[in-house]
C-alpha positions as CSV (number, residue, x, y, z in Angstrom):
1,X,195.0,204.4,11.3
2,X,197.4,206.7,9.2
3,X,199.8,204.8,6.5
4,X,203.1,206.0,8.0
5,X,201.6,204.0,11.4
6,X,200.4,200.5,10.2
7,X,203.9,200.7,9.0
8,X,205.4,202.1,11.2
9,X,203.5,198.8,13.8
10,X,204.1,196.4,11.2
11,X,208.1,197.2,11.5
12,X,207.3,196.9,15.1
13,X,206.7,193.6,14.8
14,X,202.4,194.7,15.1
15,X,200.6,190.5,14.6
16,X,197.7,192.6,12.6
17,X,196.7,196.3,12.1
18,X,193.8,197.8,12.2
19,X,191.8,200.9,9.8
20,X,189.2,202.8,10.6
21,X,188.3,202.1,14.6
22,X,186.9,205.0,16.1
23,X,188.9,206.9,18.7
24,X,188.3,207.5,22.4
25,X,185.6,210.6,20.5
26,X,183.1,207.7,18.8
27,X,184.9,208.9,15.9
28,X,185.9,207.2,12.8
29,X,187.4,208.2,9.6
30,X,185.9,208.4,6.8
31,X,184.9,204.6,4.6
32,X,186.3,206.8,1.4
33,X,189.8,207.2,3.7
34,X,189.3,203.7,5.6
35,X,188.8,201.5,1.7
36,X,191.7,203.0,0.6
37,X,194.1,202.6,3.6
38,X,193.1,198.9,3.2
39,X,192.8,198.5,-0.9
40,X,196.6,199.6,-0.6
41,X,197.5,197.5,2.6
42,X,196.3,194.2,0.9
43,X,198.0,195.5,-2.2
44,X,201.3,195.5,-0.2
45,X,202.2,194.1,2.6
46,X,200.9,190.4,3.9
47,X,200.6,191.4,8.1
48,X,196.7,190.5,8.6
49,X,194.9,193.9,8.2
50,X,191.8,195.1,10.4
51,X,189.0,196.8,8.7
52,X,186.3,198.1,11.5
53,X,182.5,198.2,9.2
54,X,179.8,200.5,10.7
55,X,177.5,198.1,7.6
56,X,177.1,195.7,6.2
57,X,177.6,197.5,3.0
58,X,181.0,199.0,3.6
59,X,181.7,195.5,5.7
60,X,181.4,193.3,2.1
61,X,183.2,196.8,0.4
62,X,186.3,196.1,2.9
63,X,186.5,191.9,2.2
64,X,185.9,192.9,-1.0
65,X,188.8,195.3,-1.1
66,X,191.0,192.9,1.2
67,X,191.2,192.8,4.6
68,X,191.7,190.0,6.3
69,X,188.9,190.5,9.1
70,X,185.9,193.1,9.9
71,X,184.9,194.5,12.8
72,X,182.2,195.9,13.2
73,X,179.7,198.3,15.1
74,X,177.2,198.0,17.3
75,X,174.6,199.3,14.5
76,X,175.0,196.2,12.6
77,X,173.9,194.5,15.1
78,X,170.7,195.8,15.2
79,X,170.1,194.2,12.5
80,X,170.5,190.4,13.6
81,X,168.9,188.7,10.9
82,X,171.1,190.6,8.5
83,X,174.1,190.2,10.0
84,X,173.4,186.4,9.9
85,X,172.5,185.8,6.2
86,X,175.6,188.6,4.9
87,X,177.8,185.6,7.3
88,X,175.8,182.8,5.8
89,X,176.5,184.2,2.2
90,X,179.6,185.2,2.6
91,X,179.2,188.8,2.9
92,X,176.6,188.4,-0.3
93,X,174.4,191.4,-0.2
94,X,171.6,190.4,2.9
95,X,168.1,189.3,1.4
96,X,165.5,191.7,2.8
């Protein structure tokens, strides 16, 4: 979602906005673009934002940037032990 689209959604009464979600073909914006949008949103607006993470490292960075919620891609679930450890540690670097 672009900055403009996110602001329009917020002005229209959206309960939250999401950045980085895959499109119909499974393509996602670059992680850098998602991180920039989440950082901007968290600093500027109060409507909660969800950030899409393709890995635990991305999830950690997006949480640190101010995302209210993290949506994770299926690749994250391939290492369920690391997911549980990261959740338990508050998204700190998982123990391997």
